[in-house]
Each structure stands twice: as structure tokens, then as C-alpha cells.
N, C-alpha and C positions, 0 to 999 in steps of 0.2 A: 502494499500500500505505500505510494509516493506521500510525500512530506505534505503539511496542510500548506505552506507556502508553493509548493508546485501546482497546486489544484488554485489557490488565489492567481499566482501569475501566469498560469495556462488562461484559465477564464477570461483575463483582462487585456494579453496579448492578443488572442485569437480575437475581442471582441475588436480592439485597437486596429488590427490588420483588417479585418472585415469593413470598419469604417474609413479606413485610408485608401483601400482599393476597390472595393464593390458596392460600398452603398450610395445609395441615390438620395437617402435621407439623413445626411450626415449632421445637420442641426437638431437632431435628436439623441444623437450619441456624446451627449454631455459628460463632465469629469464624474458628476453623480451617477451618469447610468456606467461608467466602467468601475466605481466603487460596488455599484450593483451585480455587477458582472463577477468582480471577484468574490464578495460575499457568498453569490449563490452557489462559487465554485467550492466553497467548505460547507455548505447547507446540508449535503447528505449526512455527513459527520456528526449532526446534530443527534443521530440515534445514540452515539457515545455518551454524549450528557444524560440523554432521555434513561439511558441504560443504569447510570451512576442513581440517578433519582429513584426510577422504580426498583432498581436492586436494593435500595435502601430500603424500601417499602416491602421486600419481600415478593416482587412481583420480576418474574424472568423478561427480560429484553437485550435480545441478540443485536450485536452490532451486522450492519450490511444486509439485513434484511428489507422492508417497506422503503426506507429513504433510499435503497441503492438499487431501486428497480425504475426502468424508463418511465413507467406509469407515475411516479411521484414528479418527474421532472416536468412529463407532457400534461400536469395536471394544471399548471402555470399558462398554458396556451390557449385556454379557455377564456380566461378574463382578457387575456391579450387580443385576442381576434374581437371580441364584443367591443374593448375600447377602441380597436383600431378602426371598425365599422362605425362607431360615432365619434370619429374623428378626434378621439382623447390619443393623439399620438404618441406624446412624450410620456405619459404612464403606460400605455400600451408597450412601448420599447422596454419600460422597466420590466413587465412581465416576460419579452419576449426574451431577454439577456438572460432573467431568472432560468428560462426552461433551458438555454444554452450552458448557463454555468453548472447547472445540476447535469444534464448530459455528460459535461465535458470531463466532471468527477468521476462519473459510473465508466468513462470510457478509459479514463488513467488509470482506474483502480483495475479493471477488466485487462489492460494490456500490461501492465508494469506490475505484476503478483509475482509472488516465487511459492516454491513450496510449501512454505509453513505457514502463508496465508490460506484462509479457506475460499477464495475465490467470491464472485458475486452472484447471488440467487437472484438471476433476473426477474423471474416470473413469481417469486414471492408473494403474497401466501399460497399459490396455485401451484406450487412447486418449489421444494427445496433444493432441488440441483442446484448446483454450484458454478459456475463456468468463469474460464480464463485463459487467456493465450498463455502467460506462463514466461513472457520474455526472459525474464531475468533467471528462469530455472530455478535450480536446487543452489544457490548460492548462501552463503552463513548469515545471519541476521547484520554483523560486523561488516562484510562486504556490501550488503544491499544498501546498509546506511550511506555508506559512503559514495556509492552510484547515485542514490538519491541527492546527497548532496552537492555530486557533480552536475547531475542535472538540474537543478535549480540555478546553480552559478552560471551554466550554460545558456538556459533559458533566459535570465535576466541579462547577462553580456549582449547575447545578440538582440534583444528588443532595444538595449540602449544604444546600441549600432544603429539599429534599425531608426532609431530617434533622431539620432545625431543625423544620419543620412537624408530621410526623409523631411524632419523638422528645427534642422538646425540649431539644436538645444544649446548649444553652446552661445549663441545668441541671448541668451536668457541667465549667463552667469555673471 
């Protein structure tokens, strides 16, 4: 399971790149929108906090269940399309990037798993089957931590390089 910062950076950078190169509605992608995308990139892990609270109350709750299903992310599309239809584009965009952030989190967990992690139960509660690509294979926890830290550093450095080239961020220093 990638670090929390990986989930945040990946969502923010992907939305930023979409805004810069593909979007026809750049005015709806504010800094606030980017923050929401990053926050949504962490949202599926809310089940960790819920698990601590519910386990304290003697209710068993497992990580990577309902909040790690595509259904959880797609729930936010309903208000997004309704708001977009009623010309509430800025608020609708918040729901669109929330959906993207959640789905990107699930994708990262699905791809960057190891043998000691249980995978993602994509169809929970209908099925407890866990799915994973297992890109990192059977590395030790220490090796995995080092790779995740390196991934964070590379993602951040590539994004800063992109921002320097595209937006000339040194002009603001």
C-alpha cells in the first residue's frame, strides 16, 4: 500500500496535468479544486480511522473493504452530474475530482501491492475476493518502504520540473 503522500500527490498532479493539457474548462480548476483532489486521494483510508473507533466499541471493521471499492468513488458522480446539469459547474467539479481522487487511490493500491498486503476487495460486500497486480512482488517491508519513499520523491521532482517548464515557477520566487 503506497504512502499517504503518494495518494495525495498522484491525485493533485494528475488533475493539474489534466487542467493544463486537456481541459476546456480551466476556470473550474482552482487551487481549492486541487486541494479537494488531494484530500479525496486519501479518502478511502478513512476506514482506518473508522476501524480504530469501531474496534474501540468492539465492532470489527476491516481496512480495504467498502471504501476501497469503485462503488465508493462512483457515488460522487451522481451529485456531480446533477450539479453540472443545473449549471453549478464549480461545485460539480469538486465532486468530479473527488471521484477521481478516490479511484486513483484504489488504482494505486491495486497496482502497488506486495505479497504481505491483502489486495483490494473490489466487489465488497458482494464478494470477499481480493485483487492485486502485485507489481512489487514479494519484497520485504523495509524494501517496500524504500521503494515507496523513492516513488514519492520521483513524483514530486517530476511535477516540480513540469511546473517550472510550464508555469515558470521561479518567476514567483
